[in-house]
Backbone as a ProteinNet text record, in pm:
[ID]
protein_1_A
[PRIMARY]
MSTRDVGALGEKQAVRYLKKLGYKILETNLVTRFGEIDVVAADKGCLVFVEVKLRRTKEFGAPSEAVDKRKQEKILRSSIEYVKSRGLVGKDLRFDVLCIGPEPGKIELVTDAFSSGGRYTL
[TERTIARY]
1107.9	1110.5	1008.7	1053.1	965.5	860.1	758.4	653.4	712.2	806.7	872.3	949	1019.3	1093.7	999.3	888.9	789.4	733.5	704	653.3	751.8	880.2	983.5	993	984.7	986.6	864.4	749.7	626.9	637.3	696.1	710	807.9	913.7	1006.4	935.4	855.6	778.7	679.9	618.3	522	590.1	708.3	780.5	815.7	862.3	893.5	769	657.5	531.5	487	492.9	451.4	541.4	671.2	762.8	727.7	692.2	652.5	529	442.8	321.2	348	470.9	506.5	505.6	481	486.8	632.5	651.6	783.9	786	871.1	877.7	955	891.1	952.3	1009.5	935.8	978.7	916.1	985	927.6	941.8	849.3	849.3	860	776.4	773	707.8	780.7	729.5	696.4	574.7	532	483.4	446.8	397.1	262.4	196.5	65	72.5	184.9	197.7	293.2	286.1	376	298.4	358.7	305.6	407.2	358.7	449.4	522.9	448.2	509.6	446.6	531.6	486.2	539.9	450.9	490.4	419.6	465.3	398.3	346	222.9	161.8	65.1	95.7	7.3	-35.7	60.3	31.2	-23.3	-43.9	-94.2	17.9	7.1	90.9	14	73.5	2.1	62.2	-24.1	15.5	-36	57	21.1	39.6	-66.7	-61.8	-45.6	56.7	84.6	34.2	-46.1	-98.2	-61.2	-0.8	45.5	-25	-66.9	-128.3	-63.9	-25.2	29.9	-79.3	-188.9	-301.4	-431.1	-541.3	-673.1	-735.9	-664.2	-717.3	-771	-704.3	-746.1	-818.2	-862.9	-938	-849.3	-913	-841.2	-751.1	-638	-547.2	-614.3	-701.3	-765	-856	-906.4	-993.1	-918.2	-785.9	-705.2	-691.7	-733.6	-725.7	-861.4	-884.8	-1011.9	-1011.2	-1119.2	-1132.6	-1020.8	-983.5	-877.9	-744.9	-713.4	-589.4	-595.8	-710	-726.3	-701.1	-751.5	-733.2	-585.4	-510.4	-366.4	-294.6	-333	-270.8	-304.8	-429.5	-470.9	-392.5	-383.2	-310.9	-162.3	-105	36.2	59.9	-32.1	-16.3	-25.1	-112.8	-124.6	5.5	60.4	188.1	296.7	300.1	399.2	382.7	261.7	233.7	272.5	233.4	263.5	413.5	480.1	622.6	709.7	657.5	736.1	685.7	593.4	543.7	468.9	392.7	321	170.7	130.2	-11.2	-61.6	-175.9	-233.6	-216.1	-129.9	-111.5	-233.6	-265.5	-370.5	-318.3	-399.6	-361.6	-449.5	-389.4	-464.5	-414.9	-504.8	-472	-501.1	-394.1	-404.7	-373.5	-425.2	-391.1	-342.2	-222.8	-166.2	-170.2	-241.1	-261.9	-178.3	-103.3	-20.5	-68.1	-98.9	-135.2	-281.6	-321.7	-236.3	-190.6	-254.9	-210.1	-76.3	18.5	149.8	138.1	207.2	209	89.1	-7	-126.9	-100.3	-115	-102	-221.4	-285	-399.9	-378.4	-388.1	-375.5	-513.3	-554	-681.5	-647.2	-668.5	-638.8	-755	-720.7	-820.6	-909.5	-845.2	-914.6	-1001.7	-961	-1039.8	-1003.6	-1083.4	-1056.6	-1074.5	-1044.9	-1062	-1207.9	-1291.6	-1432.9	-1460.7	-1369.1	-1386	-1352	-1299	-1267.4	-1147.6	-1061.1	-938.5	-925.2	-877.6	-847.6	-705.1	-640.9	-502.4	-495.7
-864	-788.7	-674.3	-554.5	-438.6	-438.5	-357.6	-342.4	-293.1	-201	-146.2	-256.3	-342.9	-453.7	-551.2	-581.8	-671.8	-610.8	-480.4	-411.6	-415.6	-395	-398.4	-537.1	-640.6	-777.8	-803	-754.2	-769.3	-699.9	-581.3	-507.7	-577.2	-635.2	-711.9	-832.4	-900.1	-1015	-969.1	-855.3	-800.7	-769.6	-709.1	-674.7	-801.3	-903.3	-1030.9	-1087.6	-1083	-1134.7	-1056	-924.3	-839.6	-862.1	-877.1	-904	-1035.2	-1136.8	-1266.1	-1251.2	-1156	-1131.6	-1044.5	-994.4	-913.8	-763.6	-720.3	-578.3	-531.5	-412.1	-349.6	-251.8	-276.7	-193	-65.3	48.3	178.1	241.8	230.8	289.4	211.4	213.9	159.7	265.7	261.5	355	500.2	537	673.8	764.2	865.3	957.4	1090.4	1137.4	1268.5	1348.4	1471.6	1553.1	1504.1	1416.4	1364.5	1228.2	1161	1028.2	942.5	813.2	718.6	622.8	590.9	485.9	372.9	252	139.4	101.3	88.3	46.5	124.3	174.3	233	140	95.8	-1.3	27.8	-40.1	-36.4	-176.3	-182.2	-311.1	-291.4	-355.3	-354.1	-213.3	-122.1	13.4	106.2	56.1	138.5	171.9	288.9	325.7	281	191.8	128.6	170	212.6	246.9	135.1	67.5	-51.7	-23.7	-46.5	-39.4	-182.6	-205.2	-338.3	-342.8	-444.5	-462	-601.4	-605.3	-730.1	-751.2	-872.2	-906.2	-1033.7	-1029.5	-1149.7	-1228.2	-1158.8	-1225.1	-1172	-1237.1	-1192.2	-1092	-1058.1	-973.4	-839.1	-780	-648.3	-654.5	-773.3	-787.7	-819.5	-829.2	-860.2	-743.7	-771.9	-664.1	-558.5	-603	-507.8	-408.6	-445.5	-356.1	-233.7	-241.3	-130.2	-16.7	-39.1	65.5	135.2	215.5	285.5	412.5	487	608.5	708.9	721.4	815.8	774.9	645.8	595.7	610	580.3	596.3	740.4	834.2	975.8	1013.6	963.5	990.4	932.5	811.8	747.9	826.1	867.1	944.4	1075.4	1148.3	1276.1	1254.6	1151.3	1120.7	1081.4	1005.1	960.9	1079.8	1174	1292.9	1373.2	1388.2	1459.7	1388.5	1256.8	1177.5	1197.4	1183.5	1194.7	1333.4	1435.8	1572	1600.6	1555.6	1586.5	1514.9	1408.2	1331.5	1345.8	1437.6	1462.4	1344.6	1274.9	1155.8	1178.7	1303.6	1335.6	1271.7	1208.3	1141.3	989.7	940.1	795.5	734.9	611.4	538.9	502.5	528.1	500	389.8	312.6	207.3	199.8	161.1	150.5	7.7	-63.3	-202.2	-211.1	-316.1	-346.4	-490.1	-509.2	-642.5	-679.2	-787	-830.8	-955.5	-952.6	-1066	-1113.4	-1244.2	-1305.7	-1289.2	-1324.4	-1368	-1513.9	-1592.9	-1730.8	-1730.5	-1814.7	-1819.7	-1846.9	-1767.1	-1787	-1731.9	-1674.9	-1622.8	-1482.3	-1468	-1337.9	-1319.5	-1204.6	-1173.3	-1035.5	-1026.4	-898.5	-854.3	-738.2	-680.1	-571.3	-601.6	-503.1	-405.7	-281.9	-176.8	-172.2	-172.6	-182	-59.8	55.8	176.8	275.5	380.7	482.5	620.1	722	858	898.8	821.9	854.4	987.9	1028.9	1153.8	1277.7	1256.5	1369.9	1449.5	1385.2	1451.1	1439.7	1545.2	1540.3	1589.1	1533.3	1572.3	1637.7
1957.8	1832.5	1842.9	1808	1818.3	1707.6	1727	1626	1494.9	1504.4	1384.4	1309.8	1385.5	1324	1254.5	1320.3	1261.7	1133.9	1137.2	1019	903.8	933.8	829.8	767.1	849.6	795.6	708.1	752.3	673.8	539	537.3	412	317.1	371.8	287	226.4	306.2	257.4	149.4	171.4	75	-57.8	-53.5	-176.1	-253.4	-184.4	-252.1	-320.2	-249.9	-302.9	-426.3	-417.3	-529.7	-651.6	-629.8	-741	-810.2	-731.4	-789.9	-877.6	-842.5	-921	-1044	-1057.2	-1172.4	-1149	-1026.9	-996	-1006.3	-1059.9	-1060.7	-943.5	-848.2	-728.6	-761.6	-738.9	-766.8	-639.6	-530.9	-403.7	-288.8	-175.6	-52.4	56.4	150	263	218.3	124.4	73.4	177.9	221.2	322.3	255.1	277.5	229.3	350.4	327.1	438.3	489.8	413.3	453.8	521.3	507.8	565.8	485.5	508.8	443.5	354	241.9	154.9	159.5	188.8	207.6	79.5	-30.4	-157.1	-271.9	-360.8	-486.6	-594.6	-683.5	-785.3	-916.8	-1019.4	-1149.3	-1177.3	-1227.7	-1261.6	-1377.3	-1487.8	-1605.1	-1644.4	-1650.8	-1694.7	-1588.2	-1467.4	-1357.1	-1260.1	-1202.4	-1090	-966.5	-887.9	-777.3	-643.5	-553.8	-418.2	-328.2	-260.3	-182.9	-34.2	39.5	185.8	236.5	317.6	371.4	514.6	544.6	679.2	727.6	844.9	903.4	1036.6	1061	1189.7	1242.5	1369.7	1433.8	1504.8	1539.7	1605.1	1544.3	1577.8	1531.5	1628.2	1733.2	1840.1	1789.8	1691.5	1642.9	1509.2	1470	1346.1	1226.6	1112.2	987.7	948.6	885.4	845.6	758.4	668.1	576.3	648.4	766.8	843	895.8	899.9	951.4	850.5	726.5	624.3	618.6	721.2	733	647.2	653.5	571.5	599.9	724.6	761.8	697.8	704	643.4	491.4	432.8	287.7	246.3	323.5	293.1	293.4	391.3	397.4	274.9	237.8	121.4	-5.8	-18.9	-136.6	-146.5	-38	-39.5	-69.4	-10.1	-34.7	-179.7	-235.7	-374.9	-471.3	-441.8	-526.5	-522.1	-402.9	-390.9	-471.1	-463.1	-536.5	-686.9	-735.1	-878.4	-930.6	-860.8	-904.6	-900.2	-795.3	-779.6	-882.3	-939.9	-1036.8	-1180.6	-1200.5	-1335.3	-1395.3	-1312.6	-1358.2	-1372.8	-1377.6	-1393.5	-1523.1	-1515.9	-1632	-1627.9	-1540	-1526.2	-1457.9	-1494.1	-1423.5	-1285.1	-1182.9	-1045.5	-988.3	-897	-829.6	-685.6	-597	-455.5	-410	-375.8	-331.8	-183.1	-120.5	18.1	21.3	78.1	91.6	239.2	268.8	406.3	433.2	542.7	583.4	719.7	729.3	856.2	890.4	1008.9	1118.2	1109.4	1025.4	1010.6	937.2	979.7	914.6	764.6	685.9	541.5	467.4	538.9	472	418.8	287.3	222.8	130.6	141.8	56.8	-3.4	-134.6	-204	-249.7	-203.4	-245	-346.4	-474.9	-578.1	-590.1	-619.2	-632.7	-507.5	-392	-263.6	-233.5	-283.1	-264.3	-373.7	-385.5	-487.7	-424.8	-502.5	-451.9	-450.7	-517	-520.5	-588.1	-674.9	-746.4	-664.9	-543.2	-455.1	-504.5	-580.3	-625.1	-774.6	-834.8	-978	-996.8	-1095.1	-1125.5	-1259.6
[MASK]
++++++++++++++++++++++++++++++++++++++++++++++++++++++++++++++++++++++++++++++++++++++++++++++++++++++++++++++++++++++++++

């Protein structure tokens, strides 16, 4: 199974998990000129951008460690493009990270995992 196939399975698992938690899935695999956002959802009045990280082994560290500053910046820029293009300026935004594995069945959702730190205004 290719890395892309594994990622697609992980994202499907993530969407099922988020739906069980009450998230309304708006988009998956959103591609912008700045990068890709795995899941765009609504949760309790917030527009939520979810980065899904899957690990099959512990060799490269915890899944959440893969969402470094560079990746956060891409997600932030992509989310701003999404918000502006859909006329959603003024909505509360949140950035979550959903980690799957490496242990079978292990899923961890980190809500409000990072913020723009005031770098961007809409």
